[in-house]
Backbone as numpy.savetxt, mean C-alpha at the origin, in Angstrom:
# Nx Ny Nz CAx CAy CAz Cx Cy Cz
1.81 3.45 39.36 1.44 4.42 37.90 3.02 4.72 37.46
2.78 4.81 36.16 3.82 4.56 35.22 4.74 6.01 35.89
6.11 6.11 35.58 7.14 7.21 36.07 7.23 7.88 34.71
7.27 9.35 34.87 7.86 10.21 33.65 6.53 11.03 33.22
6.59 11.90 31.76 5.64 12.65 31.59 5.03 12.10 30.64
3.79 12.21 30.22 2.84 11.41 29.37 3.77 11.13 27.98
3.97 12.33 27.42 4.74 11.94 25.95 6.01 11.33 26.00
6.70 10.95 27.23 7.69 10.45 26.95 7.26 8.64 27.32
5.97 8.50 28.15 5.46 7.57 28.15 5.08 6.78 26.97
4.50 7.68 26.28 3.82 7.41 25.03 4.90 6.92 23.96
6.25 7.67 24.03 7.49 7.77 22.90 7.68 5.98 23.25
7.92 5.74 24.52 8.37 4.29 24.98 7.57 3.21 24.50
6.17 3.23 24.79 5.45 2.40 24.21 5.26 2.30 22.75
5.53 3.40 21.67 5.22 3.26 20.43 6.73 2.74 20.21
7.94 3.07 20.57 9.08 2.28 20.27 8.94 0.90 20.44
8.38 0.36 21.52 8.35 -1.03 21.77 7.48 -1.52 20.88
6.20 -1.03 20.44 5.18 -1.79 19.53 5.67 -1.44 17.88
6.79 -0.59 17.78 7.16 -0.47 16.28 7.25 -1.59 15.44
6.53 -1.21 14.29 6.73 -2.48 13.17 8.08 -2.41 12.68
8.75 -3.73 12.59 10.10 -3.69 12.17 10.17 -4.26 10.93
9.34 -4.73 10.11 9.35 -5.31 8.82 9.42 -4.01 8.01
10.14 -4.13 6.77 10.11 -3.14 6.00 8.83 -2.81 4.88
8.39 -1.78 4.76 7.27 -1.50 4.35 7.26 -0.38 3.24
6.02 0.09 2.19 6.14 1.25 1.62 4.63 1.49 1.39
4.09 3.11 1.82 2.89 3.37 1.65 2.75 4.10 0.62
1.65 3.96 -0.18 1.01 5.27 -1.30 -0.17 5.58 -0.71
-0.35 6.81 -0.66 -1.29 7.54 -0.13 -2.07 8.28 -1.36
-3.42 8.32 -1.57 -4.14 9.08 -2.17 -4.01 8.40 -3.77
-3.81 6.84 -4.13 -3.44 6.76 -5.28 -4.76 6.89 -5.67
-4.86 7.03 -7.32 -6.30 7.24 -8.17 -6.64 6.33 -8.67
-6.92 5.11 -7.82 -7.36 3.53 -8.27 -8.52 3.36 -7.23
-9.73 2.68 -7.30 -10.40 2.29 -6.31 -10.01 0.98 -5.46
-10.52 1.06 -4.33 -9.99 -0.35 -3.51 -9.97 -1.47 -4.10
-11.51 -1.75 -4.97 -12.00 -2.89 -5.18 -10.69 -3.36 -6.47
-10.37 -1.97 -7.44 -9.51 -2.51 -8.65 -8.02 -2.75 -7.87
-7.87 -2.01 -6.87 -6.05 -2.23 -6.49 -6.28 -3.54 -5.70
-7.34 -4.16 -5.35 -7.31 -5.43 -4.25 -7.27 -6.46 -5.48
-7.66 -6.56 -6.66 -7.63 -7.61 -7.80 -6.24 -7.77 -7.73
-5.19 -6.85 -7.85 -3.79 -7.15 -8.13 -3.22 -7.44 -6.98
-3.48 -6.92 -5.75 -2.75 -7.01 -4.48 -3.17 -8.72 -4.06
-4.43 -9.03 -4.45 -4.57 -10.38 -4.15 -3.64 -11.98 -4.72
-3.19 -11.20 -6.21 -2.70 -11.83 -6.76 -0.84 -11.99 -6.43
-0.64 -10.87 -5.57 0.98 -11.21 -5.32 1.34 -11.39 -3.84
0.01 -11.33 -3.03 0.32 -11.58 -1.68 0.99 -13.13 -1.30
2.01 -12.96 -0.63 2.58 -14.35 -0.20 3.73 -14.69 -1.11
3.78 -14.06 -1.91 4.62 -14.43 -3.37 6.09 -14.05 -3.00
7.13 -14.52 -3.92 8.51 -13.96 -3.59 8.73 -12.50 -4.16
9.24 -11.54 -4.00 9.29 -10.39 -4.26 9.77 -10.85 -6.10
10.55 -11.43 -6.33 10.90 -11.72 -7.78 9.69 -12.47 -8.72
8.88 -13.15 -8.00 7.70 -13.44 -8.65 6.67 -12.49 -8.60
6.50 -11.70 -7.38 5.44 -10.55 -7.39 5.81 -9.43 -8.55
6.95 -9.47 -8.89 7.37 -8.42 -9.80 7.09 -8.63 -11.38
7.47 -9.93 -11.71 6.78 -10.59 -12.71 5.31 -10.66 -12.93
4.44 -10.96 -12.05 3.02 -10.88 -12.12 2.68 -9.60 -12.33
3.56 -8.61 -11.82 2.64 -7.21 -11.88 3.41 -6.51 -13.57
4.25 -6.97 -13.83 5.01 -6.57 -15.37 3.49 -7.03 -16.25
3.32 -8.18 -16.01 2.42 -8.62 -17.43 0.74 -8.45 -16.82
0.47 -7.97 -15.97 -0.72 -7.83 -15.64 -1.28 -6.50 -16.31
-2.68 -6.51 -17.13 -2.81 -5.58 -17.89 -3.71 -4.41 -17.01
-3.78 -4.68 -15.71 -4.51 -3.62 -15.11 -3.87 -2.27 -14.78
-4.20 -0.99 -14.73 -3.75 0.11 -14.42 -3.21 -0.02 -12.78
-3.88 -0.45 -12.04 -3.14 -0.69 -10.77 -1.99 -1.35 -10.39
-1.58 -1.89 -11.38 -0.40 -3.16 -11.33 0.70 -2.40 -11.65
0.59 -1.26 -12.17 1.75 -0.28 -12.35 1.93 0.65 -11.55
0.96 0.81 -10.97 1.36 1.71 -9.32 1.98 0.78 -8.38
1.19 -0.60 -8.47 1.77 -1.33 -7.26 3.21 -1.91 -7.71
3.45 -1.96 -8.72 4.99 -2.24 -9.28 5.85 -1.34 -8.45
5.36 -0.07 -8.79 6.12 1.10 -8.28 6.63 1.15 -6.91
5.64 0.68 -6.17 5.35 0.72 -4.61 6.07 -0.60 -4.27
6.13 -1.88 -4.70 6.81 -3.05 -4.56 8.34 -2.30 -4.74
8.71 -1.88 -5.61 10.16 -1.82 -6.08 10.58 -0.48 -4.81
9.74 0.20 -4.38 10.18 1.21 -3.31 10.17 0.35 -1.95
9.14 -0.37 -1.57 9.43 -1.41 -0.22 10.97 -2.35 -0.37
11.23 -2.64 -1.58 12.84 -3.67 -1.63 13.55 -2.67 -1.61
13.58 -1.36 -1.99 14.74 -0.20 -2.09 14.90 -0.14 -0.43
13.83 0.00 0.41 13.72 0.11 2.03 14.22 -0.94 2.38
13.95 -2.24 2.13 14.33 -3.37 2.92 15.78 -3.51 2.48
16.36 -3.06 1.75 17.96 -3.03 1.03 18.41 -1.97 1.71
18.02 -0.73 1.92 18.95 0.34 2.46 18.66 0.44 3.88
17.59 0.35 4.45 17.37 0.63 6.05 17.58 -0.65 6.32
16.84 -1.55 6.55 17.16 -2.95 7.39 18.39 -3.80 6.95
19.12 -3.51 5.79 20.27 -4.49 5.24 19.75 -6.05 5.14
18.44 -6.14 4.13 18.01 -7.23 4.02 18.71 -7.82 2.35
18.40 -9.06 2.20 18.98 -9.41 0.98 17.76 -9.83 -0.13
17.33 -9.02 -1.16 16.16 -8.93 -2.03 15.95 -10.26 -2.51
16.81 -11.32 -2.45 16.83 -12.61 -2.94 15.72 -13.29 -2.21
15.75 -13.20 -1.00 15.04 -13.60 0.23 13.67 -13.08 0.82
13.17 -12.16 -0.35 12.28 -11.09 0.61 11.17 -11.73 -0.15
9.84 -11.73 0.53 8.77 -12.01 0.21 7.50 -10.93 0.61
6.48 -11.13 -0.24 5.30 -9.98 -0.06 4.60 -10.43 1.39
4.63 -10.15 2.82 4.22 -10.61 4.05 2.96 -10.23 3.86
2.66 -9.09 3.45 1.04 -8.42 3.81 0.87 -7.46 2.37
-0.25 -6.90 2.19 -0.47 -6.12 1.34 -2.12 -5.90 1.21
-2.46 -4.39 1.33 -3.71 -4.28 1.29 -4.01 -2.63 0.90
-5.20 -2.62 0.51 -5.60 -1.03 0.31 -6.81 -0.57 1.40
-6.67 0.55 1.55 -7.79 1.05 2.43 -8.25 2.18 1.84
-9.52 2.34 2.31 -10.26 3.41 1.55 -9.61 4.94 1.78
-9.63 5.78 0.47 -9.30 7.21 0.97 -10.22 7.99 0.48
-9.97 9.39 0.30 -11.30 10.22 0.07 -11.84 10.19 -1.54
-12.93 10.38 -1.55 -13.87 10.56 -2.96 -14.02 11.79 -3.47
-13.40 11.97 -4.53 -13.98 13.02 -5.43 -15.19 13.05 -6.15
-15.78 14.11 -5.70 -17.14 14.07 -6.08 -17.25 15.07 -7.78
-17.38 14.52 -8.66 -17.93 15.18 -9.58 -19.23 14.98 -10.48
-19.78 16.23 -10.96 -21.19 16.08 -12.06 -21.06 16.02 -13.38
-22.02 14.99 -13.76 -22.23 14.79 -15.23 -23.78 15.19 -15.58
-23.45 16.08 -16.59 -25.00 16.69 -16.99 -25.52 15.27 -17.88
-26.88 15.80 -17.54 -28.11 14.50 -18.35 -28.94 15.44 -18.75
-29.79 14.32 -19.67 -31.04 15.11 -19.89 -31.90 15.89 -19.19
-32.64 16.64 -19.77 -33.58 17.47 -19.28 -33.02 18.62 -17.70
-31.90 18.82 -17.93 -31.39 19.08 -16.66 -30.91 18.48 -15.92
-30.80 17.48 -15.71 -30.84 16.33 -14.26 -29.03 16.50 -14.64
-28.57 16.09 -13.30 -26.98 16.35 -13.21 -26.77 14.71 -12.35
-26.23 14.01 -13.07 -25.66 12.49 -11.99 -24.28 13.00 -11.48
-24.06 12.13 -10.47 -23.05 12.31 -9.65 -21.97 11.10 -10.22
-20.80 11.75 -10.30 -19.57 10.62 -10.31 -18.54 10.93 -9.34
-18.11 9.78 -8.97 -17.32 9.74 -7.61 -16.28 9.30 -8.26
-15.05 9.65 -8.07 -13.74 9.21 -8.27 -12.98 8.77 -7.12
-12.99 7.76 -7.10 -12.72 7.05 -5.52 -10.88 7.43 -5.37
-10.62 7.08 -4.37 -9.02 7.01 -4.23 -8.83 5.93 -3.27
-7.13 5.28 -3.03 -7.01 4.38 -1.87 -5.63 4.49 -1.35
-5.62 4.03 -0.24 -4.30 4.24 0.45 -3.68 2.77 0.24
-2.85 2.46 -0.44 -1.62 1.15 -0.60 -0.78 0.88 0.36
-0.59 -0.14 0.94 0.50 -0.87 1.79 1.00 -1.92 0.95
2.10 -2.14 1.43 3.14 -3.30 1.05 4.12 -3.41 2.16
4.13 -4.64 2.82 5.02 -5.02 3.63 5.54 -6.31 3.50
7.04 -6.26 3.56 7.69 -7.21 3.33 8.46 -7.87 4.29
8.92 -9.49 4.12 9.62 -10.07 5.25 10.77 -10.77 4.92
11.28 -11.85 5.13 12.44 -12.22 4.78 12.05 -13.92 5.34
12.39 -14.65 4.10 12.08 -15.99 4.48 13.25 -16.78 5.02
């Protein structure tokens, strides 16, 4: 059996399994997962400079949100991990489903249709080549 208190054992296990690659996460982004994934699929595996170029000229709304998030991940890599931005690439990027705001749209003859305003949690993970 393991020695130490349960919280100490969990702390040591979490330190051992911690992700060391620099990343950035945006929670509760007001864009649906499907729409975010169109943009994320375009930059996955690309170098950071190439990904920023793709995001700058993409006409989708999600691209501006993801561009800001990518710049944050680059800053995290530079300041926290002492990595060179020229060697970085987008190792992983994904969008998970967030909560949905439910709204009502009045329709004819007293009916009401539901409008679902979806949110997502977007994560970008960088790595060095």
